[in-house]
VMD Tcl script that draws the C-alpha trace (Angstrom):
set ca {
  {-0.02 -0.08 0.09}
  {1.23 3.45 -0.78}
  {0.24 6.44 1.52}
  {0.12 9.93 0.06}
  {2.66 12.17 1.97}
  {0.15 15.12 1.71}
  {-3.04 13.67 3.09}
  {-2.20 10.37 4.44}
  {-4.79 8.30 2.48}
  {-3.73 4.86 1.18}
  {-3.92 3.35 -2.35}
  {-2.85 0.19 -4.03}
  {-0.38 2.16 -6.30}
  {1.79 5.02 -6.00}
  {0.31 8.34 -6.96}
  {-3.19 7.41 -8.07}
  {-5.36 10.47 -8.55}
  {-7.35 11.52 -5.51}
  {-8.47 14.72 -3.41}
  {-6.10 15.59 -0.82}
  {-8.80 17.78 0.59}
  {-9.55 15.53 3.69}
  {-12.62 17.09 5.69}
  {-14.25 16.07 8.99}
  {-16.76 13.22 8.03}
  {-19.55 15.32 9.84}
  {-19.18 18.38 7.44}
  {-21.08 16.00 4.97}
  {-24.17 15.68 7.20}
  {-24.17 19.64 7.94}
  {-27.88 20.26 7.07}
  {-28.25 16.61 6.08}
  {-28.60 15.10 9.50}
  {-31.48 12.80 8.39}
  {-29.02 11.15 6.00}
  {-26.44 10.05 8.77}
  {-28.51 7.09 9.78}
  {-28.65 5.91 6.12}
  {-24.91 6.19 5.99}
  {-24.34 4.44 9.31}
  {-26.48 1.54 7.89}
  {-24.68 1.46 4.57}
  {-21.26 1.26 6.34}
  {-22.44 -1.30 8.87}
  {-23.47 -3.50 5.97}
  {-20.05 -3.06 4.35}
  {-18.16 -3.78 7.59}
  {-20.17 -7.39 7.65}
  {-17.53 -8.14 5.20}
  {-14.27 -6.97 7.16}
  {-12.52 -3.89 8.21}
  {-13.45 -0.95 6.34}
  {-11.88 2.47 5.99}
  {-13.78 5.54 5.65}
  {-12.28 8.37 3.81}
  {-13.88 11.56 3.92}
  {-12.70 14.43 1.42}
  {-14.16 17.40 -0.12}
  {-16.56 15.80 -2.68}
  {-17.38 12.47 -1.33}
  {-17.00 9.55 1.33}
  {-15.45 6.40 0.12}
  {-15.17 3.31 1.73}
  {-11.93 1.05 1.52}
  {-10.89 -2.23 2.09}
  {-7.46 -2.98 -0.20}
  {-9.19 -0.62 -2.73}
  {-11.84 1.74 -2.61}
  {-14.94 -0.20 -3.43}
  {-18.02 2.25 -2.55}
  {-18.86 5.52 -1.92}
  {-21.57 8.31 -1.18}
  {-22.38 12.00 -1.58}
  {-24.93 12.83 0.94}
  {-27.77 15.15 -0.37}
  {-30.44 16.63 1.69}
  {-32.98 13.78 0.96}
  {-30.89 10.88 -0.14}
  {-27.54 9.44 -0.76}
  {-25.97 9.10 -3.89}
  {-24.21 6.03 -3.74}
  {-22.16 3.68 -5.80}
  {-20.51 0.27 -5.64}
  {-17.35 -0.70 -7.93}
  {-17.87 -4.18 -9.51}
  {-15.77 -6.24 -11.78}
  {-18.65 -7.09 -13.87}
  {-22.11 -5.19 -15.14}
  {-25.20 -5.93 -12.93}
  {-28.93 -5.49 -13.26}
  {-31.20 -3.87 -11.15}
  {-33.92 -1.24 -11.47}
  {-32.44 0.40 -8.61}
  {-29.37 1.47 -10.38}
  {-29.62 4.68 -11.92}
  {-26.46 4.34 -14.13}
  {-23.85 1.50 -14.40}
  {-20.64 3.01 -15.92}
  {-17.75 1.06 -17.35}
  {-14.52 2.29 -16.45}
  {-11.80 0.50 -18.65}
  {-10.33 -2.11 -18.54}
  {-12.48 -4.05 -15.86}
  {-14.35 -1.95 -13.43}
  {-18.03 -1.13 -13.49}
  {-19.48 1.67 -11.29}
  {-22.92 1.06 -10.30}
  {-24.91 4.06 -8.90}
  {-27.96 4.10 -6.88}
  {-29.78 6.27 -4.15}
  {-30.59 5.48 -0.73}
  {-33.20 7.40 1.19}
  {-34.13 5.30 4.48}
  {-31.69 3.04 6.55}
  {-34.14 0.09 5.37}
  {-32.77 0.71 1.72}
  {-29.79 -0.90 2.91}
  {-31.33 -4.28 2.59}
  {-30.31 -7.87 1.29}
  {-29.71 -6.75 -2.31}
  {-27.50 -3.81 -1.13}
  {-25.52 -5.96 1.08}
  {-24.90 -8.44 -1.84}
  {-23.32 -5.80 -3.93}
  {-21.44 -4.64 -1.29}
  {-19.93 -8.04 -0.45}
  {-19.26 -8.37 -4.14}
  {-17.26 -4.88 -4.38}
  {-15.43 -5.60 -1.07}
  {-14.11 -8.88 -2.14}
  {-13.41 -7.80 -5.60}
  {-9.60 -7.11 -4.64}
  {-9.64 -7.06 -0.93}
  {-9.29 -11.12 -0.75}
  {-7.95 -13.47 -3.11}
  {-10.79 -15.46 -4.77}
  {-11.97 -18.65 -3.11}
  {-10.39 -21.92 -4.37}
  {-12.57 -24.03 -6.67}
  {-14.16 -27.03 -4.61}
  {-12.14 -30.17 -4.40}
  {-13.36 -32.78 -6.76}
  {-15.64 -35.29 -4.94}
  {-15.31 -39.19 -5.08}
  {-16.13 -40.60 -8.21}
  {-19.20 -42.36 -8.29}
  {-20.08 -45.16 -10.86}
  {-21.00 -43.74 -14.10}
  {-19.36 -40.36 -13.48}
  {-17.02 -41.00 -16.12}
}
mol new
graphics top color blue
foreach p $ca { graphics top sphere $p radius 0.5 }
foreach p [lrange $ca 0 end-1] q [lrange $ca 1 end] { graphics top cylinder $p $q radius 0.2 }
display resetview
């Protein structure tokens, strides 16, 4: 991991583009206090997968394991959220899916209430979290042969 000497944020590679304007997390919720429980539910769901670092910069709040895998931008009545996956997914909840070559897909959606962080969102967060945070699971070991399985 590389740590930016200016802002202290960590990245998988040296000199990746980012905002060095780190702000207190609470600044994002000034005048948007109703969105804090939604954000807390989103972070708690992400943390079900393992440790998460929350990075608050001027323009957004990102969630990071090894890589940044999700982000939110608080608004007065909702959170603009996204997860970064290695494949396109479909859901009527996505407001857009953007391909970022060569292999990432940014899936954008809105959250308005803590209840919006449901099993579907948890599934997206798990897929995004494990995209590069952990090695993929090994394929299952072959089972015993049974007659006629050849």
